[in-house]
N, C-alpha and C positions, 0 to 999 in steps of 0.2 A: 527676594521676590522674583528676580530674574531666573534664579535656579528653579523656582517653582514653575515658571513659564516653560523652561526647557523640559522639565520632567513631565509636565502635562502634555507637551507636544510629542515627547517620546512615547508616552502612554497611548496617545491617539494613533500613532503610527503602528504600535504593536497590536492594538485592538483591531485596527483595520486589516492587518495581516492575518490575525486570528480569524476574522470573518471570511477572508479569502480561502483559508484552509478548510473551514467548515463548509463553505459553498462547494469546494472541490470534492469533499467527501460526499455531499448530498448528490452531486452530479453522477456519482458512480454507485448508487445504491444497488442497482441490479447488474453491475458488471461482474462477470465471473472472475474469481480470483483476486479481485481488488482488495487491498489492505488499507484500513483506515489510518489517516495521519493524525498524530496527536501534537498539539501545540501547547507549550508551557511557557509562562513568563519567568524570566530570570530575575532573581532578587539581587539588585545591585545597591548595596548599602555603602555608606561612607567608610565604615570600618573595614570594608573589603579592599580599600586602597585604590578604588576605581575613580579616575578623574572625570571631570564634567565632560571633557571632550569625548571620552569613551562612552559616557552615558548618552551622548547625542547619537550614538550609533546603535539602534535596537538590534538585539541578537536574534537574527532570523534563522540561525542554525539550530535553535532549540526545538527541533522537530524529532519525534520518534514515530516508529511505525507500530501499530497495533497488529500483532500477528495471531490474535485469537481466531478461532474458527469462524467462518462465515456461515450463512444460512444454506442448508442443504435442500435442493429442490429435485424431487424425483420426476424424471422426464420419460424414462423407458427407452430413450434413444441409445443405441449400442455404442456410439462414439461420444457420449457424454460421460466423462470420467471424473472422479473426485478422490481425494485422499482423506481417509479418516486417521487422524494422528498428526504428529509434528514432522512433516516432510514436504518435499516439493517435487513436481515434475521437472524434467530438464528439456529445454528447447535449444535448437541450434540457431544462434544468432550470427550476424556478420562479423562480430568481434569476439566470438567465443560463446560458450554455453550461458544460457540464461535460465533462471529458476522461477517457477511460478506455481501458484495453487490452481490456476485455470487449466482444467482438463478437457475443455470442449474442443474437439478436433474433428477434422473432415478428411475424407480420402481424396487426395489429389489425383484426378484421372490421368494426368500426364506422367507424373513421377511415381505414382502408386505409394507415395509417402503419406503418413498421417500428419496433417498440418493444422494449425489453428487459424483463427480469423485473420491474423496478421501475416500468414504465410510461413511462419516459423515451424520447422519440422520437429515433431516429438522424437526424442532420442531414446535409444535402447541402452542396455547395460554395457554395450561396446562403444557408446557415444556416437552411434551411427543412426541416421533417420530410420524410424520404424517403417518397414515396407510391408504392404499387404496386397496380394493379387486376387483375392477371392471376393465373395459377396459380403457386404458389410453386415447383413442380417445373420451371417453364419459366424461372425467374430465373437468370441467369448474372452472375457478378461477375468482372471482369477484375483483373489485378494492380494497375492504377492506380485501382481503385475504381469503374469505370464499370459500371453495371447495364444489362443488356439482357434482353429477353424476345422470343423468336422473331425475333431479328435486329434488333429495334427498341430504340433507346436509351431507358431509363427515367429515368436520372439518374446522378449521380456522388456517391459517398460522400465527405464531408469527412474529410480526414486532415491533422493538424497536428503540428508538432514545436515544441520550445522550446529557447531558448538555454541555460537552466540549470534542469533539472528539480527540483533541490533548493529552488528558490524557489516551487514550486507549493504551493498550499494544499490539504491533504488533507481530503476529506470523511469517508471511512471506509476508506481504503486501496484503494478500487475506483474512486472518482470523485475527480477533482482539479479545482480551479479555478486560473485563471492566476496569481493572486496577484501577485508582483513579477516573474514570469517573462515573457519576451517571446516571442511566437509567431514561428517562422521556417518557411520553406518546407522540408518534408522532402525530402531529396535521394535517399537510397537506401532504398526501402521497397517492399513488395509486399503487397497484400491477398490473403489466402488464403481460398478458399471451401471449406466442408466440414471446417473445422478450427477448434477452439476453443483459446484459450490459457488454461491454468489458472494457479493461483498460482505464484510463483517460490519458495515456501517448500519447503525440503527437510526432510521429517520427521526424518530421521536427524540432521541438523545441529542442529535445534531440540531434539530429545530429549536429545542429548548436552549441549547448553547448559543445558537444564532440570535435568539431573542434577548438572552441575557447579555450577550456581547453588544447588541445594539443599544440596550439601556445604559451599559457602562460607557459606551462611546458618547452618548448624549450627555450623561452626567459629567464626563471629563471635558466635553466641549463647553458646558456651562461654567465649570471651574476655570477653564482657560480664559473664557470671556470675562469672568469676574476679576481675575488677576490682572488681565490686560487693562480693564477699566480703572482698577485701583492704581495701576502703575501710571496711567495717563494723568489721573488726578494728582498723583504725587509730583509728576514732572511739571504740571501747570502751577502747582503751589510752590 
């Protein structure tokens, strides 16, 4: 009976954490480049040789990232970029390159670099910030990432892919670092201009999961209360 109490408490903790993950996904429904977090419950059976002490520690590392494509929104804005295919833009971070599906950038008037909302510069094929001195309205971006202005080549946007995206280290579901993943040459991709890729979170899917999680939490609470009451009656007797 005491084991049932522990297991119910563990389930409550895991369900609560699942609700936090779902809420975080919903908070970024319209965030460009955001990737959805996936939470899975680990099966911890007695036959797996796992002790009760270990079962008291819910496995919060059972998170995966959904790297499926997000919703494409046509804006017509010259510096709204998106990638069609399995690849990432490269940004210059303080601790090295960061990879993201967010291609919404702006022209920094001081440095003439193309930067995003967080101030990180978009990198070119030489791992240097993309620099542009002309008028934004004249900037054209081809499907392979080459930038031109009035027929003159300005540079080429770096686009990279990875052998296993689940090995990437996540910064905040928008930026990723290479981690144990190896970069590979992207084969089939196209850079799209005037389009931004939003989050791949589906509000309906997340809301249904949120409601189901709330029901499961309530049921587990009732089970825990029932076990606790039965245990108290047993002690009294």
